[in-house]
C-alpha positions in Angstrom: -38.5 -30.8 -15.2 -37.6 -30.2 -18.9 -36.2 -33.2 -20.7 -34.1 -33.3 -23.9 -31.3 -31.1 -24.9 -32.4 -27.9 -23.2 -31.3 -27.0 -19.7 -33.9 -27.3 -16.9 -35.0 -24.3 -15.1 -36.6 -26.4 -12.3 -34.5 -27.4 -9.3 -35.0 -30.2 -6.8 -33.5 -30.1 -3.3 -31.1 -32.8 -2.1 -32.8 -35.9 -0.8 -31.7 -37.0 2.7 -29.7 -33.9 3.4 -30.2 -34.2 7.1 -31.6 -31.7 9.5 -31.8 -28.3 7.9 -32.7 -25.1 9.8 -35.3 -23.1 7.9 -33.7 -19.9 6.6 -35.4 -16.6 6.3 -35.1 -14.4 3.3 -34.8 -11.1 5.1 -33.2 -11.6 8.6 -30.3 -13.3 10.2 -30.5 -15.3 13.4 -28.2 -13.3 15.7 -27.8 -16.3 18.1 -27.1 -18.9 15.4 -24.3 -21.4 16.2 -23.7 -22.4 12.6 -23.6 -20.5 9.3 -26.7 -20.6 7.1 -27.0 -23.5 4.7 -26.8 -21.3 1.7 -23.5 -19.8 2.9 -21.9 -23.1 3.8 -22.9 -25.0 0.7 -22.0 -22.3 -1.8 -18.7 -21.6 -0.1 -17.8 -25.3 0.1 -18.7 -25.8 -3.6 -16.5 -23.0 -4.7 -13.6 -24.1 -2.5 -13.8 -27.7 -3.8 -14.4 -27.0 -7.5 -13.8 -23.4 -8.6 -10.9 -21.6 -6.8 -9.1 -21.2 -10.1 -12.1 -19.9 -12.0 -11.5 -16.5 -13.6 -13.5 -13.6 -12.2 -15.3 -15.2 -9.2 -17.8 -12.8 -7.7 -17.1 -10.3 -10.5 -18.6 -12.2 -13.5 -22.4 -12.7 -13.0 -24.0 -16.1 -13.2 -27.2 -17.1 -15.0 -29.7 -14.9 -13.2 -32.7 -17.1 -13.8 -31.0 -20.0 -12.2 -29.6 -17.9 -9.4 -33.1 -16.8 -8.4 -34.4 -20.3 -8.6 -31.6 -21.7 -6.4 -31.9 -18.9 -3.9 -35.7 -19.6 -3.6 -35.0 -23.2 -2.7 -32.5 -22.2 0.0 -35.0 -19.7 1.3 -37.3 -22.7 2.1 -34.5 -24.2 4.1 -33.7 -26.9 1.6 -30.2 -28.0 0.3 -29.4 -27.9 -3.4 -27.2 -30.1 -5.6 -25.0 -27.3 -6.9 -23.2 -29.7 -9.2 -26.2 -29.3 -11.5 -26.0 -25.5 -11.8 -24.7 -23.5 -14.8 -21.1 -23.1 -13.6 -19.3 -21.6 -10.7 -20.3 -18.0 -11.4 -23.9 -19.0 -10.8 -23.0 -20.4 -7.4 -21.0 -17.3 -6.5 -23.9 -15.1 -7.6 -26.3 -17.1 -5.4 -24.1 -16.3 -2.4 -23.8 -12.7 -3.4 -27.6 -12.4 -3.9 -28.1 -13.8 -0.4 -25.9 -11.2 1.1 -27.5 -8.4 -0.9 -31.0 -9.4 0.1 -30.5 -9.4 3.8 -32.6 -6.8 5.5 -29.5 -5.6 7.3 -25.9 -6.0 6.0 -23.6 -8.3 7.9 -21.9 -5.4 9.6 -25.3 -4.0 10.6 -26.6 -0.5 10.1 -26.1 0.3 13.8 -22.3 -0.3 13.7 -21.6 1.1 10.2 -20.2 4.4 11.6 -18.0 2.3 13.9 -16.6 0.3 11.0 -16.1 3.4 8.9 -14.1 5.0 11.7 -12.0 1.8 12.2 -10.6 2.3 8.7 -9.4 5.8 9.6 -7.6 4.6 12.7 -3.9 4.2 12.2 -1.6 2.2 14.5 0.4 4.2 17.0 3.7 3.1 15.3 2.6 4.7 12.1 1.6 8.1 13.6 5.0 9.8 13.1 5.3 8.4 9.5 2.2 10.2 8.2 2.5 12.7 5.4 0.5 15.8 6.2 -0.2 16.8 2.6 -1.9 13.5 1.8 -5.3 13.0 0.2 -7.8 10.6 1.9 -7.4 8.2 -1.0 -3.6 8.2 -0.7 -3.8 7.8 3.0 -6.0 4.7 2.7 -3.7 3.2 0.2 -0.5 3.8 2.2 -1.6 3.0 5.7 -3.3 -0.1 7.1 -6.3 0.3 9.3 -5.7 -0.5 12.9 -6.7 -4.2 13.3 -7.5 -3.6 17.0 -10.1 -1.1 16.0 -11.7 -3.5 13.5 -11.6 -6.3 16.0 -13.3 -4.1 18.6 -16.1 -3.4 16.1 -16.5 -7.1 15.2 -16.9 -8.0 18.9 -20.0 -5.9 19.0 -21.7 -7.8 16.2 -24.2 -10.6 16.9 -22.7 -14.1 17.0 -24.5 -15.2 13.9 -23.0 -12.3 11.9 -19.5 -13.0 13.1 -19.8 -16.7 12.1 -20.8 -15.7 8.5 -18.0 -13.1 8.3 -15.5 -15.7 9.4 -16.7 -18.2 6.9 -16.7 -15.7 4.0 -13.3 -14.6 5.0 -12.0 -18.1 4.7 -13.5 -18.5 1.3 -12.2 -15.1 0.0 -8.8 -15.8 1.4 -8.6 -19.1 -0.4 -9.7 -17.5 -3.7 -7.2 -14.7 -3.3 -4.4 -17.2 -2.8 -5.1 -18.4 -6.3 -5.2 -14.8 -7.8 -2.3 -15.6 -10.1 -4.7 -17.9 -11.9 -8.2 -16.5 -11.2 -7.2 -12.7 -11.2 -9.2 -12.2 -8.0 -6.9 -10.5 -5.5 -8.1 -9.5 -2.1 -8.6 -6.0 -3.5 -10.6 -7.2 -6.5 -12.8 -9.4 -4.3 -13.3 -6.5 -1.8 -14.4 -4.3 -4.7 -17.1 -6.8 -5.7 -18.3 -7.8 -2.2 -18.1 -4.6 -0.2 -21.2 -3.0 -1.7 -23.4 -5.8 -0.4 -22.0 -6.1 3.2 -20.9 -2.5 3.8 -24.0 -0.5 3.1 -26.4 2.0 4.8 -30.2 2.0 4.8 -29.9 4.9 2.2 -27.0 6.0 0.1 -25.5 9.3 1.1 -26.8 12.1 -1.1 -23.4 13.8 -1.2 -21.4 12.2 -4.0 -18.1 12.9 -2.2 -19.3 11.2 1.0 -20.6 8.3 -1.0 -17.3 7.8 -2.9 -15.3 8.1 0.3 -17.4 5.6 2.2 -17.3 3.2 -0.8 -13.5 3.4 -0.7 -13.4 2.7 3.0 -15.8 -0.2 2.6 -13.5 -1.8 0.1 -10.4 -1.1 2.3 -12.3 -2.7 5.2 -13.2 -5.9 3.4 -9.7 -6.1 1.9 -8.2 -5.9 5.4 -10.6 -8.6 6.7 -9.4 -10.9 3.9 -5.7 -10.1 4.2 -5.6 -10.2 8.0 -8.1 -12.9 8.6 -5.7 -15.0 10.7 -5.1 -12.0 13.0 -8.7 -11.0 13.3 -9.9 -14.6 13.8 -6.8 -16.3 15.3 -6.7 -20.0 14.4 -6.5 -22.2 17.5 -7.6 -25.4 15.9 -11.2 -24.6 14.9 -12.1 -23.4 18.4 -11.7 -19.6 18.2 -15.2 -18.9 17.0 -16.7 -21.6 19.2 -15.0 -20.1 22.2 -16.3 -16.7 21.4 -19.8 -18.1 21.3 -19.4 -19.8 24.6 -18.0 -16.6 26.1 -20.9 -14.5 24.9 -23.4 -17.1 26.1 -21.9 -17.1 29.5 -22.3 -13.3 29.7 -26.0 -13.4 28.7 -28.3 -13.0 31.7 -30.1 -16.2 32.6 -33.6 -16.4 34.2 -33.3 -17.0 37.9 -34.5 -20.4 39.2 -35.7 -18.8 42.5 
């Protein structure tokens, strides 16, 4: 560790941080019952210390430090984030984690499903549509059908849903301070959508790419703004109940 006036580029994990499940750099555990340590610690740090910071998730952190912290988390160790070079570095660690997943949170398999959910309009809005309306104007005027989005979310692995819910809580709390930090739900979605709503390869057609990018932003913005509807708050039990329900549906080996 460097000593003196310069900042250290070496990081030590927290001592006595308790049991830590080893994280992998490339894959999520689809059957996890808790969010990964890197997600929980970075989200909690931002919530406790940085909700009013200007440009969270838009302003990049110190990249050297971001990679060093991420490498420690990849080994399954906790990090004392109070020693890092500011909240933008912490936010960048979380963003890098999401970007480096081998599959995005919404999964490649369900990407078409989520893209279609943005196009679905509630029945009550059907007679209000303007026929001569561009796709961009349509997305800005009409909310995606939350039931369609919820149906897609139910198809995700449990581990993915837990992370989406935890991120949604973080982004919702940041957006609630947008009058100070300038990060509205729309601004957050613009910064985050590219790392959680992505395909194995970008569409070669520029128009298709732009259209899907807009849908991705609209989807993430909807998840933030409608979090309490998508993940109803019944104490803290809703996610736990969904885990128990899915576990009960899984086939169990016969004892015969």
